C-alpha positions as CSV (number, residue, x, y, z in Angstrom):
1,M,0.5,0.4,0.0
2,F,2.8,2.5,1.3
3,G,5.7,1.4,-1.3
4,H,4.1,3.4,-4.5
5,D,6.3,6.3,-5.9
6,R,3.5,8.9,-5.4
7,M,5.2,11.1,-7.9
8,R,4.1,9.5,-11.0
9,M,0.5,8.1,-11.7
10,P,-0.4,4.6,-11.0
11,S,-2.1,2.3,-13.6
12,A,-5.5,0.8,-13.3
13,E,-4.1,-2.0,-12.3
14,E,-2.2,-0.6,-9.6
15,A,-5.1,1.3,-8.0
16,L,-6.9,0.7,-4.5
17,A,-9.8,-1.5,-5.1
18,G,-12.0,1.4,-3.1
19,R,-15.9,0.5,-2.3
20,D,-18.9,0.4,-3.1
21,T,-20.3,2.4,-0.6
22,P,-20.4,6.3,-0.9
23,M,-18.6,9.2,1.5
24,Q,-21.8,9.7,4.3
25,I,-21.8,13.5,4.6
26,S,-24.4,16.0,5.8
27,G,-24.8,17.7,2.4
28,I,-25.3,21.4,3.7
29,H,-22.5,23.7,3.1
30,H,-20.9,25.5,6.2
31,V,-20.7,28.7,5.0
32,N,-23.9,29.7,2.9
33,D,-26.3,26.3,3.9
34,R,-27.1,25.2,0.4
35,D,-27.1,21.4,-0.3
36,I,-24.0,20.9,-1.5
37,A,-24.9,17.3,-3.1
38,S,-28.2,18.0,-4.9
39,P,-28.1,18.5,-8.8
40,V,-27.3,21.2,-10.6
41,P,-29.9,23.9,-10.5
42,E,-31.6,24.9,-14.0
43,G,-29.4,27.4,-15.9
44,F,-26.4,26.6,-13.6
45,D,-23.1,25.1,-14.4
46,E,-20.4,23.0,-12.8
47,I,-17.1,23.1,-13.0
48,V,-14.3,20.3,-11.1
49,L,-10.7,22.1,-10.4
50,G,-7.4,20.7,-8.6
51,L,-4.9,23.0,-7.9
52,G,-3.3,21.5,-4.8
53,C,-4.9,21.2,-1.2
54,F,-8.1,21.6,-1.8
55,W,-9.0,23.3,1.6
56,G,-7.5,26.7,1.0
57,A,-8.6,26.2,-2.9
58,E,-12.4,25.6,-1.9
59,R,-12.2,29.0,0.5
60,L,-11.6,30.5,-2.9
61,F,-14.1,30.2,-5.2
62,W,-17.0,29.8,-2.3
63,E,-16.2,33.4,-2.0
64,L,-16.8,34.6,-5.5
65,P,-20.0,36.1,-6.7
66,G,-21.8,34.0,-9.1
67,V,-20.9,30.9,-7.0
68,W,-23.6,29.1,-5.8
69,T,-21.8,26.2,-3.9
70,T,-19.1,24.5,-3.5
71,A,-17.6,21.1,-2.2
72,V,-14.4,19.4,-2.1
73,G,-13.3,16.0,-2.9
74,Y,-11.5,13.4,-5.1
75,A,-11.6,12.9,-8.9
76,G,-9.3,11.9,-11.9
77,G,-8.2,8.4,-11.0
78,Y,-9.8,4.8,-10.6
79,T,-10.6,4.1,-6.9
80,P,-14.1,4.2,-6.4
81,N,-15.3,6.1,-3.6
82,P,-12.1,6.7,-1.8
83,T,-10.5,8.1,1.8
84,Y,-8.3,10.5,2.6
85,D,-6.0,8.5,3.6
86,E,-6.0,6.3,0.6
87,T,-5.7,9.4,-2.0
88,C,-2.7,10.2,0.3
89,T,-0.8,7.3,-0.4
90,G,-1.4,8.2,-4.2
91,K,-2.5,4.7,-5.5
92,T,-6.2,5.8,-6.0
93,G,-5.0,8.2,-9.0
94,H,-7.4,11.2,-7.7
95,A,-6.4,14.5,-7.3
96,E,-7.9,16.7,-4.3
97,V,-10.5,18.7,-6.2
98,V,-13.0,21.5,-5.8
99,R,-16.4,20.9,-7.5
100,V,-17.9,24.5,-8.1
101,V,-21.5,25.2,-9.3
102,F,-22.3,28.5,-10.2
103,N,-24.2,30.6,-12.6
104,P,-22.8,31.5,-15.3
105,A,-24.8,34.5,-16.2
106,E,-23.2,36.3,-12.9
107,I,-19.4,34.9,-13.7
108,S,-18.6,32.7,-16.3
109,L,-16.1,29.9,-16.6
110,A,-13.2,31.9,-18.1
111,E,-13.5,33.8,-15.0
112,L,-12.8,31.2,-12.7
113,L,-10.3,29.8,-14.9
114,K,-8.2,33.0,-14.4
115,V,-8.8,32.7,-10.6
116,F,-8.0,28.9,-10.3
117,W,-4.5,29.6,-12.7
118,E,-3.8,33.1,-10.5
119,A,-4.3,30.9,-7.5
120,H,-1.4,28.0,-7.6
121,D,1.5,27.3,-9.5
122,P,0.7,25.2,-12.6
123,T,4.4,24.4,-13.7
124,Q,5.1,22.1,-10.4
125,G,3.8,18.3,-11.9
126,M,2.7,16.2,-9.2
127,R,3.1,18.9,-6.7
128,Q,2.1,22.6,-4.9
129,G,4.9,23.7,-3.2
130,N,5.9,21.5,-0.3
131,D,2.6,19.5,-1.0
132,I,3.9,16.3,-2.7
133,G,2.5,13.7,-4.7
134,N,0.1,12.9,-7.9
135,E,-2.8,14.3,-5.9
136,Y,-2.0,17.6,-5.6
137,R,-1.3,17.5,-9.4
138,S,-2.8,21.0,-11.2
139,I,-6.0,19.5,-13.0
140,I,-9.5,20.8,-15.1
141,L,-11.8,18.4,-14.9
142,V,-14.8,19.7,-17.9
143,R,-18.6,18.2,-18.5
144,N,-18.6,18.9,-22.0
145,E,-16.5,20.0,-25.8
146,H,-17.5,23.7,-25.0
147,Q,-15.7,23.7,-21.4
148,R,-13.0,21.8,-23.0
149,D,-12.6,24.5,-25.5
150,I,-12.6,27.1,-23.2
151,A,-9.8,25.3,-20.7
152,R,-7.5,25.0,-23.6
153,K,-7.5,28.5,-24.7
154,S,-6.9,29.3,-20.9
155,L,-4.4,27.1,-20.8
156,E,-2.6,28.8,-23.9
157,E,-3.0,32.3,-23.1
158,Y,-2.0,31.9,-19.8
159,G,1.3,29.9,-20.8
160,Q,1.9,32.4,-22.5
161,A,2.6,34.9,-20.2
162,L,4.2,33.0,-18.1
163,Q,6.4,32.1,-20.9
164,Q,7.2,35.9,-21.2
165,V,8.6,36.1,-17.7
166,G,11.0,33.0,-17.9
167,K,8.4,30.7,-16.3
168,G,8.2,26.9,-17.1
169,E,6.0,25.1,-19.2
170,I,2.2,24.2,-18.1
171,T,1.9,21.1,-16.7
172,T,-2.4,21.3,-16.0
173,Q,-3.9,18.3,-17.2
174,I,-7.2,18.7,-19.0
175,A,-9.4,15.7,-18.8
176,S,-13.4,14.8,-19.1
177,L,-14.8,14.7,-15.6
178,E,-15.8,10.7,-15.0
179,A,-16.4,10.6,-11.5
180,F,-16.7,13.1,-8.7
181,Y,-16.8,11.8,-4.5
182,Y,-17.3,13.6,-2.0
183,A,-14.1,13.8,0.3
184,E,-14.8,13.5,4.6
185,E,-17.3,15.7,6.7
186,Y,-14.2,17.5,7.8
187,H,-12.9,18.2,4.9
188,Q,-15.9,20.1,3.5
189,Q,-15.8,24.0,4.3
190,Y,-12.6,23.1,6.6
191,L,-11.2,26.6,6.5
192,S,-14.8,28.2,7.8
193,K,-14.7,25.7,10.5
194,N,-11.1,26.4,11.1
195,P,-9.9,29.8,10.3
196,M,-6.6,29.6,11.4
197,G,-5.8,26.4,9.3
198,Y,-3.6,25.6,6.8
199,C,-3.6,27.0,3.0
200,G,-0.9,26.1,1.1
201,L,-2.1,28.2,-2.0
202,K,0.7,30.2,-3.6
203,G,0.3,32.2,-7.3
204,T,3.3,32.5,-9.5
205,G,2.1,36.1,-9.3
206,V,1.5,36.2,-13.4
207,S,-1.8,37.5,-14.2
208,C,-3.9,35.6,-16.4
209,P,-5.3,37.5,-19.7
210,I,-8.9,36.2,-20.1
């Protein structure tokens, strides 16, 4: 269980087996009292983003006007219904992610991605700063081709901005969202429950054009 190199992705055969039972959570957002597990409201949209430790990442998005609700979880890997401890072994293949449900009439996906790019360093591969492992990789998980096109365009534009100041190549993965697994209750809106808790987010200082 602990022999896997967390700086690389496991294969499906190496991944932990997981379980059929979903994580049991209250489903109530600690900040706005909305249901974080309900279907996306009509006229709204969702995107799933990984940019390092999900505690600080979630707070970043729940504070934005136009965001309906947020939740943290695991996605992008193989193991069904993983636990936090399993994800931290690097053998689920999942990243720590934030599910963001938003009103596109108030905030666009491009604007959300601007916040995403500027809040972390997307050139670090399987880590963010001192947080090391494939669960901390930069990832955008899209629901459809329209979102994929917007994500690719923003990646290209931010990549050019980084190159202009001598930064490295972006390693962010853009992939289809296959499944989102909710993290344990204590992780949901963690920095609302623990205002002095850890937040490892640190951007490059380079602005993202949109």
